[in-house]
MDTraj code that builds the backbone (N, CA, C; nanometers):
import mdtraj as md
import numpy as np

residues = "MET VAL GLY HIS PRO VAL ASP ALA VAL LYS THR GLU VAL PHE GLY LEU ASN HIS LEU SER TRP THR GLN ALA ALA ARG VAL LYS GLY ARG ASN VAL LEU PRO GLN LEU LEU GLN GLU ASP ASN PHE ILE GLN ALA THR HIS LEU ARG PHE PHE GLY ALA GLU LEU VAL ARG GLN MET SER MET PHE LEU ASN GLU TYR LEU PHE TYR TYR TYR PHE ARG ASP VAL ALA LEU ARG GLY SER ARG LYS LYS ASN".split()
xyz = np.array([
    [0.4306, 1.3136, -2.5937],
    [0.3338, 1.2057, -2.6003],
    [0.1973, 1.2466, -2.5438],
    [0.1942, 1.3469, -2.4589],
    [0.0661, 1.3885, -2.4004],
    [0.0148, 1.5185, -2.4601],
    [0.0880, 1.5739, -2.5550],
    [0.0436, 1.6955, -2.6212],
    [0.0630, 1.8224, -2.5409],
    [0.1502, 1.8189, -2.4419],
    [0.1793, 1.9349, -2.3583],
    [0.3300, 1.9471, -2.3418],
    [0.3798, 2.0674, -2.3153],
    [0.5236, 2.0829, -2.2908],
    [0.5670, 2.0031, -2.1678],
    [0.6917, 1.9621, -2.1663],
    [0.7452, 1.8841, -2.0543],
    [0.7224, 1.9562, -1.9219],
    [0.7368, 2.0874, -1.9212],
    [0.7189, 2.1648, -1.7980],
    [0.5776, 2.1564, -1.7428],
    [0.4810, 2.1183, -1.8267],
    [0.3423, 2.1094, -1.7832],
    [0.3106, 1.9746, -1.7175],
    [0.4044, 1.8810, -1.7242],
    [0.3838, 1.7481, -1.6670],
    [0.4520, 1.7408, -1.5307],
    [0.3745, 1.7112, -1.4290],
    [0.4259, 1.6989, -1.2923],
    [0.4213, 1.5522, -1.2531],
    [0.5370, 1.4983, -1.2159],
    [0.5443, 1.3562, -1.1842],
    [0.5523, 1.3310, -1.0349],
    [0.5052, 1.2136, -0.9958],
    [0.5173, 1.1654, -0.8582],
    [0.6069, 1.0424, -0.8637],
    [0.7270, 1.0571, -0.8091],
    [0.8293, 0.9531, -0.8157],
    [0.8670, 0.9121, -0.6744],
    [0.8893, 0.7814, -0.6554],
    [0.9392, 0.7341, -0.5267],
    [1.0502, 0.6329, -0.5505],
    [1.1307, 0.6122, -0.4496],
    [1.2414, 0.5180, -0.4593],
    [1.3682, 0.5829, -0.4088],
    [1.4807, 0.5228, -0.4470],
    [1.6099, 0.5702, -0.4011],
    [1.7072, 0.5673, -0.5175],
    [1.7591, 0.6823, -0.5515],
    [1.8568, 0.6955, -0.6589],
    [1.8074, 0.6291, -0.7880],
    [1.8790, 0.5249, -0.8334],
    [1.8433, 0.4613, -0.9597],
    [1.7279, 0.3630, -0.9464],
    [1.6907, 0.3283, -0.8258],
    [1.5764, 0.2399, -0.8051],
    [1.4548, 0.3271, -0.7773],
    [1.3914, 0.3701, -0.8845],
    [1.2779, 0.4596, -0.8677],
    [1.1649, 0.4236, -0.9637],
    [1.0464, 0.4568, -0.9202],
    [0.9252, 0.4298, -0.9953],
    [0.8439, 0.5584, -1.0023],
    [0.7829, 0.5833, -1.1166],
    [0.6934, 0.6979, -1.1312],
    [0.5512, 0.6451, -1.1229],
    [0.4781, 0.6935, -1.0236],
    [0.3426, 0.6430, -1.0018],
    [0.2351, 0.7330, -1.0606],
    [0.2719, 0.8540, -1.1000],
    [0.1733, 0.9442, -1.1606],
    [0.2454, 1.0473, -1.2465],
    [0.1786, 1.0882, -1.3509],
    [0.2237, 1.1980, -1.4364],
    [0.1009, 1.2847, -1.4602],
    [0.1000, 1.4001, -1.3970],
    [-0.0198, 1.4851, -1.3991],
    [-0.0049, 1.6028, -1.4956],
    [-0.1100, 1.6224, -1.5725],
    [-0.1220, 1.7383, -1.6598],
    [-0.2506, 1.8089, -1.6185],
    [-0.2356, 1.9308, -1.5708],
    [-0.3500, 2.0088, -1.5205],
    [-0.4276, 1.9296, -1.4149],
    [-0.3526, 1.8581, -1.3297],
    [-0.4130, 1.7842, -1.2196],
    [-0.4620, 1.6446, -1.2541],
    [-0.4673, 1.6105, -1.3809],
    [-0.5174, 1.4786, -1.4245],
    [-0.4010, 1.3828, -1.4464],
    [-0.4088, 1.2654, -1.3857],
    [-0.3041, 1.1642, -1.4013],
    [-0.3185, 1.0995, -1.5393],
    [-0.2237, 1.1258, -1.6288],
    [-0.2276, 1.0716, -1.7651],
    [-0.1475, 0.9429, -1.7790],
    [-0.0750, 0.9045, -1.6756],
    [0.0107, 0.7863, -1.6844],
    [-0.0656, 0.6566, -1.7100],
    [-0.1755, 0.6282, -1.6411],
    [-0.2466, 0.5022, -1.6690],
    [-0.2843, 0.4862, -1.8167],
    [-0.3303, 0.5932, -1.8771],
    [-0.3667, 0.5889, -2.0191],
    [-0.2441, 0.5633, -2.1058],
    [-0.1339, 0.6318, -2.0773],
    [-0.0112, 0.6135, -2.1552],
    [0.0395, 0.4702, -2.1475],
    [0.0313, 0.4104, -2.0300],
    [0.0820, 0.2746, -2.0124],
    [-0.0019, 0.1702, -2.0859],
    [-0.1205, 0.2074, -2.1280],
    [-0.2045, 0.1166, -2.2067],
    [-0.1749, 0.1257, -2.3562],
    [-0.0962, 0.2241, -2.3961],
    [-0.0667, 0.2461, -2.5375],
    [0.0652, 0.1781, -2.5756],
    [0.0552, 0.0827, -2.6673],
    [0.1745, 0.0108, -2.7126],
    [0.2795, 0.1049, -2.7707],
    [0.2347, 0.2069, -2.8454],
    [0.3328, 0.2974, -2.9081],
    [0.4097, 0.3774, -2.8036],
    [0.3494, 0.4074, -2.6899],
    [0.4203, 0.4767, -2.5818],
    [0.5284, 0.3848, -2.5229],
    [0.4915, 0.2628, -2.4962],
    [0.5884, 0.1676, -2.4402],
    [0.7027, 0.1460, -2.5381],
    [0.6717, 0.1284, -2.6648],
    [0.7756, 0.1038, -2.7644],
    [0.8648, 0.2256, -2.7880],
    [0.8144, 0.3448, -2.7620],
    [0.8909, 0.4675, -2.7849],
    [0.9826, 0.5027, -2.6678],
    [0.9737, 0.4272, -2.5592],
    [1.0542, 0.4551, -2.4406],
    [1.1345, 0.3312, -2.4016],
    [1.2186, 0.3454, -2.3015],
    [1.2952, 0.2301, -2.2525],
    [1.2056, 0.1245, -2.1889],
    [1.0793, 0.1555, -2.1687],
    [0.9869, 0.0568, -2.1127],
    [0.9766, -0.0672, -2.2005],
    [1.0103, -0.0533, -2.3286],
    [1.0031, -0.1682, -2.4198],
    [1.0928, -0.2823, -2.3734],
    [1.2002, -0.2525, -2.3016],
    [1.2901, -0.3567, -2.2538],
    [1.2273, -0.4405, -2.1422],
    [1.1315, -0.3835, -2.0712],
    [1.0626, -0.4546, -1.9634],
    [0.9488, -0.5406, -2.0161],
    [0.8928, -0.4988, -2.1287],
    [0.7770, -0.5680, -2.1850],
    [0.6482, -0.5071, -2.1346],
    [0.5520, -0.4985, -2.2230],
    [0.4241, -0.4348, -2.1910],
    [0.3524, -0.5039, -2.0759],
    [0.3622, -0.6345, -2.0686],
    [0.2904, -0.7081, -1.9638],
    [0.3365, -0.6653, -1.8241],
    [0.4677, -0.6600, -1.8015],
    [0.5185, -0.6190, -1.6706],
    [0.4854, -0.4738, -1.6416],
    [0.5047, -0.3874, -1.7407],
    [0.4765, -0.2443, -1.7211],
    [0.3308, -0.2242, -1.6810],
    [0.2418, -0.2927, -1.7491],
    [0.0983, -0.2768, -1.7179],
    [0.0635, -0.3403, -1.5848],
    [0.1294, -0.4491, -1.5496],
    [0.1065, -0.5114, -1.4196],
    [0.1514, -0.4186, -1.3073],
    [0.2654, -0.3523, -1.3253],
    [0.3167, -0.2599, -1.2244],
    [0.2366, -0.1294, -1.2214],
    [0.1807, -0.0908, -1.3347],
    [0.1041, 0.0350, -1.3472],
    [0.1878, 0.1572, -1.3123],
    [0.3176, 0.1496, -1.3468],
    [0.4072, 0.2608, -1.3193],
    [0.5112, 0.2722, -1.4297],
    [0.5705, 0.3894, -1.4390],
    [0.6818, 0.4122, -1.5308],
    [0.8085, 0.3737, -1.4561],
    [0.8775, 0.2719, -1.5057],
    [0.9933, 0.2171, -1.4365],
    [1.1215, 0.2872, -1.4788],
    [1.2053, 0.3197, -1.3818],
    [1.3370, 0.3740, -1.4117],
    [1.4137, 0.2691, -1.4904],
    [1.4897, 0.3100, -1.5899],
    [1.5591, 0.2142, -1.6766],
    [1.6565, 0.1249, -1.6005],
    [1.7127, 0.1719, -1.4912],
    [1.8067, 0.0903, -1.4138],
    [1.7387, -0.0289, -1.3469],
    [1.6080, -0.0230, -1.3335],
    [1.5367, -0.1352, -1.2745],
    [1.5469, -0.2609, -1.3606],
    [1.5828, -0.2438, -1.4867],
    [1.6013, -0.3606, -1.5743],
    [1.7041, -0.4555, -1.5131],
    [1.8108, -0.4014, -1.4571],
    [1.9161, -0.4831, -1.3977],
    [1.8691, -0.5546, -1.2711],
    [1.7669, -0.5002, -1.2089],
    [1.7100, -0.5615, -1.0895],
    [1.6073, -0.6684, -1.1279],
    [1.5140, -0.6341, -1.2162],
    [1.4081, -0.7271, -1.2556],
    [1.4569, -0.8368, -1.3500],
    [1.5551, -0.8047, -1.4331],
    [1.6032, -0.8994, -1.5349],
    [1.7552, -0.9175, -1.5247],
    [1.8018, -0.9439, -1.4054],
    [1.9446, -0.9563, -1.3796],
    [2.0135, -1.0540, -1.4740],
    [1.9567, -1.1738, -1.4890],
    [2.0214, -1.2762, -1.5716],
    [2.0295, -1.2340, -1.7179],
    [1.9263, -1.1722, -1.7680],
    [1.9260, -1.1237, -1.9070],
    [2.0323, -1.0159, -1.9235],
    [2.0393, -0.9246, -1.8288],
    [2.1379, -0.8164, -1.8360],
    [2.2802, -0.8717, -1.8307],
    [2.3044, -0.9694, -1.7450],
    [2.4375, -1.0295, -1.7354],
    [2.4753, -1.1018, -1.8646],
    [2.3819, -1.1761, -1.9216],
    [2.4105, -1.2437, -2.0480],
    [2.4446, -1.1429, -2.1570],
    [2.3686, -1.0352, -2.1647],
    [2.3936, -0.9316, -2.2640],
    [2.5289, -0.8661, -2.2436],
    [2.5641, -0.8446, -2.1207],
    [2.6937, -0.7829, -2.0892],
    [2.8098, -0.8749, -2.1273],
    [2.7942, -1.0020, -2.1007],
    [2.9006, -1.0984, -2.1315],
    [2.9191, -1.1166, -2.2810],
    [2.8129, -1.1054, -2.3574],
    [2.8223, -1.1187, -2.5030],
    [2.9023, -1.0051, -2.5647],
    [2.8952, -0.8881, -2.5053],
    [2.9637, -0.7700, -2.5601],
    [3.1129, -0.7727, -2.5318],
    [3.1561, -0.8498, -2.4349],
    [3.2984, -0.8517, -2.3955],
    [3.3739, -0.9586, -2.4655],
])
top = md.Topology()
chain = top.add_chain()
for i, resn in enumerate(residues, 1):
    res = top.add_residue(resn, chain, resSeq=i)
    for name in ("N", "CA", "C"):
        top.add_atom(name, md.element.get_by_symbol(name[0]), res)
traj = md.Trajectory(xyz[None], top)
């Protein structure tokens, strides 16, 4: 998505285990994450689509997919119950 190999992207992540947030994604020292989070096609191409663009942009971070169960517990439970 940024036009560089994965190895060229250095991320700054904080949190604990599955509860983690990426606050920066640097390519040659430049944080490209803010720009990516403004692009609808980036959000739709990743698991961020489950959070919705509004929340992702409000947080200004790349959210770990497991955070869905924390932020949207009731939705996740309903979805789980429907499958059983």
